[in-house]
C-alpha positions in Angstrom: -0.1 -0.1 0.1 2.9 2.4 0.6 4.2 1.9 -2.8 0.8 2.7 -4.1 0.5 5.9 -2.1 4.0 7.0 -3.3 3.1 6.9 -6.8 -0.8 8.0 -6.6 -1.0 10.5 -3.6 -1.4 13.6 -5.9 -4.4 12.1 -7.5 -5.8 10.7 -4.3 -5.2 14.0 -2.5 -7.0 15.9 -5.3 -9.8 13.6 -5.2 -10.1 13.9 -1.5 -10.4 17.6 -1.7 -12.9 17.4 -4.6 -15.1 15.1 -2.6 -15.0 17.6 0.4 -16.1 20.3 -1.7 -18.7 18.3 -3.3 -20.0 16.8 -0.1 -20.1 20.4 1.5 -22.3 21.9 -1.2 -24.8 19.0 -1.4 -25.6 19.4 2.4 -25.2 23.1 2.6 -27.8 23.6 -0.2 -30.6 21.7 1.8 -29.9 23.8 5.0 -29.7 27.1 3.1 -32.8 26.2 1.0 -34.8 26.1 4.4 -33.3 29.4 5.5 -34.4 30.9 2.1 -37.8 29.5 2.5 -37.6 27.7 -0.7 -40.4 24.9 -1.0 -39.6 21.4 -0.3 -40.6 20.2 -3.9 -38.6 23.0 -5.4 -35.5 22.0 -3.4 -36.1 18.3 -4.8 -35.8 19.8 -8.2 -32.5 21.6 -7.3 -31.1 18.3 -5.8 -32.4 16.2 -8.9 -30.4 18.8 -11.1 -27.1 17.1 -10.1 -28.0 13.7 -11.3 -29.4 15.0 -14.4 -26.0 16.8 -15.3 -24.1 13.7 -14.2 -26.1 11.4 -16.5 -25.6 14.0 -19.4 -22.1 14.2 -18.5 -21.5 10.3 -18.8 -23.0 10.5 -22.4 -21.0 13.6 -23.6 -17.6 14.1 -21.7 -15.8 11.0 -23.1 -16.2 12.4 -26.5 -15.0 15.8 -25.2 -11.9 14.2 -23.6 -11.0 12.3 -26.6 -11.2 15.5 -28.9 -9.3 18.1 -26.7 -7.4 15.9 -24.1 -7.5 15.0 -20.5 -5.7 17.9 -19.1 -7.8 20.7 -20.9 -11.0 19.2 -20.0 -9.9 18.6 -16.4 -8.7 22.2 -16.1 -11.8 23.7 -17.6 -14.4 21.7 -15.8 -12.4 22.4 -12.6 -12.6 26.2 -13.1 -16.4 25.8 -13.8 -17.0 23.8 -10.6 -15.0 26.4 -8.4 -17.0 29.4 -10.0 -20.4 27.5 -9.5 -19.8 26.9 -5.8 -19.6 30.7 -5.0 -22.6 31.5 -7.3 -24.9 29.6 -5.1 -24.6 32.3 -2.5 -24.9 35.0 -5.0 -28.3 34.0 -6.4 -30.3 31.9 -3.8 -33.2 31.1 -6.2 -34.4 27.7 -7.0 -34.0 28.1 -10.9 -30.5 29.4 -10.5 -29.6 26.5 -8.1 -31.0 23.9 -10.3 -29.1 25.2 -13.3 -25.8 25.5 -11.2 -26.5 21.9 -9.9 -26.8 20.6 -13.4 -23.6 22.4 -14.3 -22.0 20.8 -11.2 -23.2 17.1 -12.1 -21.9 17.4 -15.5 -18.6 18.9 -14.4 -18.0 16.3 -11.6 -18.8 13.7 -13.9 -16.1 14.8 -16.4 -13.5 15.3 -13.5 -14.2 11.7 -12.2 -13.9 10.3 -15.6 -10.6 11.9 -16.3 -9.1 11.0 -12.7 -10.3 7.4 -12.9 -8.6 7.1 -16.4 -5.4 8.7 -15.0 -5.6 6.3 -11.9 -6.2 3.2 -14.1 -3.6 3.9 -16.6 -1.0 4.7 -13.9 -1.6 1.6 -12.1 0.2 -2.0 -12.7 -1.6 -5.4 -12.7 0.1 -5.9 -9.3 -1.3 -2.6 -7.5 -4.4 -1.8 -9.5 -6.7 -3.5 -6.9 -5.1 -1.6 -4.0 -5.1 1.7 -6.1 -8.9 1.5 -6.8 -9.6 0.4 -3.3 -7.9 3.5 -1.9 -9.7 5.7 -4.6 -13.2 4.4 -3.3 -12.2 4.9 0.4 -10.9 8.5 -0.3 -14.2 9.4 -2.0 -16.1 8.4 1.0 -13.7 9.9 3.5 -13.9 13.2 1.6 -17.7 13.3 2.0 -17.6 12.6 5.7 -15.0 15.2 6.4 -17.1 17.7 4.5 -19.8 17.3 7.0 -17.5 18.5 9.8 -16.6 21.7 7.8 -20.2 22.7 7.8 -20.0 23.9 11.3 -17.4 26.4 11.0 -19.5 29.0 9.5 -23.0 30.4 9.2 -25.1 28.7 6.5 -26.9 31.8 5.9 -23.7 33.6 5.0 -21.0 33.3 2.3 -18.1 31.5 3.9 -19.4 28.1 3.8 -19.6 28.5 0.0 -16.3 30.0 -0.4 -14.6 27.1 1.4 -15.7 24.3 -1.0 -14.8 26.6 -4.0 -11.3 27.1 -2.5 -10.9 23.5 -1.9 -11.9 22.4 -5.3 -9.5 24.9 -7.0 -6.8 23.6 -4.6 -7.6 19.9 -5.5 -6.4 20.4 -9.2 -2.9 21.5 -8.2 -1.3 18.2 -7.0 -3.2 16.5 -9.9 -2.2 18.8 -12.8 1.5 19.1 -11.5 1.8 15.4 -11.3 4.5 14.0 -13.6 2.0 11.2 -14.5 1.4 11.5 -18.2 -2.3 11.7 -19.5 -3.4 8.2 -20.7 -4.8 7.4 -23.9 -8.6 7.5 -23.9 -11.4 5.4 -25.9 -15.1 6.0 -25.4 -17.1 3.0 -23.9 -20.3 2.0 -25.9 -23.2 0.7 -23.8 -24.4 -2.8 -24.1 -28.1 -2.8 -25.6 -30.6 -2.8 -22.8 -32.2 -5.9 -24.2 -28.9 -7.7 -24.0 -28.2 -6.3 -20.5 -31.8 -7.4 -19.3 -31.4 -10.8 -20.7 -28.0 -11.3 -18.9 -29.3 -10.1 -15.5 -32.9 -8.9 -15.0 -32.4 -8.4 -11.3 -29.1 -6.3 -12.0 -31.2 -3.9 -14.3 -34.3 -3.6 -12.3 -32.2 -3.5 -9.0 -29.6 -0.8 -10.3 -32.6 1.3 -11.4 -34.5 1.1 -8.1 -31.2 1.8 -6.0 -30.6 4.8 -8.1 -33.9 6.2 -6.7 -32.9 5.1 -3.2 -29.4 6.3 -2.9 -30.1 9.8 -4.8 -32.9 10.2 -2.3 -30.9 9.1 0.8 -27.9 11.3 0.0 -29.4 14.1 -2.1 -32.5 14.8 0.2 -31.0 14.2 3.5 -30.1 17.7 4.2 -33.5 19.0 2.9 -35.3 16.6 5.1 -33.1 17.4 8.2 -34.0 21.0 7.6 -37.7 20.4 7.4 -37.8 18.5 10.6 -35.7 21.2 12.4 -32.5 19.5 13.0 -29.4 21.9 13.7 -26.6 22.3 11.3 -24.6 20.1 13.5 -27.2 17.6 13.6 -27.7 17.3 9.8 -23.9 17.1 9.3 -23.6 14.2 11.6 -26.8 12.5 10.0 -25.2 12.9 6.5 -21.8 11.7 7.8 -23.4 8.6 9.4 -25.0 7.6 5.9 -21.4 7.6 4.3 -19.7 6.2 7.2 -22.1 3.3 7.4 -21.5 2.5 3.8 -17.7 2.8 4.0 -17.8 0.3 7.3 -20.1 -2.2 6.0 -18.8 -2.6 2.4 -16.1 -4.9 3.3 -17.9 -7.5 5.6 -20.7 -7.6 3.2 -18.5 -8.3 0.3 -16.8 -11.0 2.4 -20.1 -12.7 2.7 -21.1 -12.1 -0.8 -18.2 -14.1 -2.1 -19.4 -17.2 -0.3 -23.1 -17.1 -0.6 -26.0 -16.4 -3.2 -25.7 -12.7 -4.0 -29.5 -12.4 -4.7 -30.3 -13.7 -1.2 -27.8 -11.2 0.1 -29.6 -8.4 -2.0 -33.1 -9.5 -0.7 -31.9 -9.5 3.0 -30.2 -6.0 2.7 -33.2 -4.5 0.7 -35.7 -6.2 3.3 -33.7 -4.7 6.3 -33.7 -1.4 4.8 -37.4 -1.4 3.8 -38.3 -2.5 7.4 -35.9 0.2 9.1 -37.7 2.8 6.9 -41.1 1.7 8.2 -39.8 1.5 11.7 -38.6 5.0 11.6 -41.9 6.3 10.4 -43.7 4.2 13.1 -41.5 5.0 16.2 -40.5 8.7 15.3 -37.2 8.2 17.1 -35.3 11.2 18.5 -32.0 12.8 16.9 -29.9 9.9 18.1 -32.1 7.3 16.8 -32.3 9.1 13.3 -28.5 9.3 13.1 -28.2 5.5 13.9 -31.0 4.8 11.3 -29.0 7.0 8.8 -25.7 5.0 9.4 -27.6 1.6 9.0 -29.4 2.6 6.0 -26.2 3.9 4.4 -24.5 0.7 5.4 -27.3 -1.4 3.8 -27.9 0.5 0.7 -24.3 1.3 -0.6 -23.3 -2.4 -0.6 -26.5 -3.3 -2.5 -25.4 -1.2 -5.4 -22.0 -3.1 -5.5 -23.7 -6.4 -5.2 -25.9 -5.7 -8.2 -22.9 -4.8 -10.3 -21.0 -7.9 -9.3 -24.0 -10.1 -9.6 -24.6 -9.0 -13.2 -21.1 -9.3 -14.2 -21.3 -13.0 -12.9 -23.2 -13.7 -16.0 -21.1 -11.8 -18.6 -17.9 -12.5 -20.5 -15.0 -10.4 -19.3 -14.9 -8.6 -22.7 -18.3 -7.4 -22.1 -17.9 -5.9 -18.7 -17.0 -2.3 -20.2 -20.3 -2.1 -22.3 -22.3 -3.7 -19.6 -20.9 -1.2 -16.9 -21.7 1.8 -19.0 -25.3 0.4 -19.7 -25.9 0.0 -15.9 -24.6 3.4 -15.1 -27.1 4.9 -17.5 -29.9 2.9 -15.9 -28.8 3.9 -12.5 -28.7 7.7 -13.7 -32.3 7.5 -15.0 -33.4 6.1 -11.5 -31.4 8.6 -9.6 -32.9 11.6 -11.4 -36.3 10.7 -10.2 -35.4 10.1 -6.6 -35.1 13.5 -5.2 -38.2 14.8 -7.1 -40.5 12.0 -6.0 -39.2 12.3 -2.6 -39.9 16.0 -2.4 -43.3 15.4 -3.7 -44.2 12.8 -1.3 -42.8 15.0 1.5 -45.2 17.8 0.4 -47.9 15.2 0.5 -47.2 13.2 3.5 -44.7 15.3 5.5 -41.2 14.7 6.4 -42.0 10.9 6.6 -42.1 10.9 2.8 -38.4 10.8 2.9 -38.4 7.4 4.6 -41.5 6.2 3.0 -40.2 6.4 -0.6 -36.8 4.6 0.2 -38.8 1.9 2.1 -41.2 1.3 -0.9 -38.3 0.9 -3.4 -36.2 -1.3 -1.1 -39.3 -3.5 -0.5 -40.1 -3.7 -4.2 -36.4 -4.8 -4.8 -36.9 -7.4 -1.9 -40.0 -8.7 -3.8 -38.4 -8.8 -7.2 -35.1 -10.3 -5.9 -37.1 -13.3 -4.3 -38.9 -13.7 -7.5 -35.7 -13.9 -9.5 -34.4 -16.4 -7.0 -36.9 -18.9 -8.2 -36.0 -18.3 -11.9 -32.4 -19.3 -12.2 -30.2 -21.5 -10.2 -27.8 -19.9 -7.7 -24.1 -19.9 -8.6 -21.8 -21.6 -6.4 -19.0 -19.6 -4.9 -16.5 -20.9 -7.4 -18.6 -19.7 -10.3 -19.1 -16.1 -8.8 -16.5 -13.4 -9.5 -15.1 -11.6 -6.4 -16.9 -8.6 -4.8 -15.5 -5.2 -5.6 -15.9 -2.1 -3.3 -17.7 0.3 -5.7 -19.2 3.8 -4.9 -22.2 5.1 -6.8 -20.2 8.1 -7.6 -17.7 6.0 -9.8 -18.0 6.3 -13.6 -17.8 3.2 -16.0 -14.0 3.7 -16.1 -13.6 2.8 -12.5 -16.4 0.3 -12.4 -15.0 -1.7 -15.3 -11.5 -1.5 -14.0 -12.6 -2.7 -10.4 -14.7 -5.4 -11.8 -12.1 -6.7 -14.2 -9.6 -6.7 -11.4 -11.7 -8.5 -9.0 -12.6 -11.1 -11.6 -9.2 -11.4 -13.3 -8.5 -14.8 -11.6 -11.8 -16.3 -12.0 -13.1 -18.6 -14.6 -14.8 -17.5 -17.7 -18.5 -17.0 -17.0 -19.7 -17.8 -20.6 -21.2 -21.0 -19.6 -22.9 -19.7 -16.5 -25.6 -17.7 -18.3 -27.5 -20.9 -19.4 
């Protein structure tokens, strides 16, 4: 690990600072929206803008990188991110915020694609797995650290918008000054949805549903916290707990998934998350109980995403992983765009409980579907499964392909398993 850090620390440090900046603005907007008396549904539109921009970026940025190069795209998008983060405080209006969130989603998608290409190309077969694992850990740590910084200023002022802008600007310095050359870049074509669905119906349906769950869980958490009257410190702890739970439980769940039927594990985690949502609505716990619930929900929901990706790739030839990953990311993007908006609508209709009810309904729907799919195809043995890989929802197809390829590099070809 030390040798990997010695060569990749500029990129990992830059990603860490980027995630701190991104994590701050996402939570801060939900809090500031309450201060500005922006209605909950309109704030849900604001939050959904990021996922729409991210989806659009995944379709167009690869071509842009191929035409003008990594360094120019990286620097240009970084400048736009830094400027956008300050503009949120200049014009606190939901339309302006929505447009800025779309821009941020687009730019961050491009930055992630570029950074992941650099990391993948700069790693060797011997250290690629370690490099990618560190990258995923750094992403989550950055968001957790971001929540602590929310308590250093007044969310009604400018300072908390300036800090992420400065951090993002600083993030590009170690990356762009690194001696690592920009790698060659090839666009990834998506597998047709028909072929992808035939390979793994559960993967397609589950990824779509988890897009809604994870976008709501993270994107609307601060909006929900502001609506129920949590303080800035309490909201920041709640959001941090979501990501900390995901970071902590990824590894034990991954260990279990390599030894048991992944469909049953998806079913168990989805059922647990769905029941947890209903329990929160029924018991109306205090602040500590809500923070614990957020940590458990994050610990269950984030690994489901990685499980579904690993499960889908168990039924694919290794040469198809890149196109399948791109297709799954598109499906996830479609699901994530609707998550905040539907959550905001339900919160307007049912009150703050709509936040938990929406996630609970989607997770219980996934439970039922996973249970049904378990009766339609035999379970793979542990020897037939590929290895689980830690993958965050923020990862682009570049990292997803590399992580899954690394995890399955020593596994037998799965062509005969899809029958």
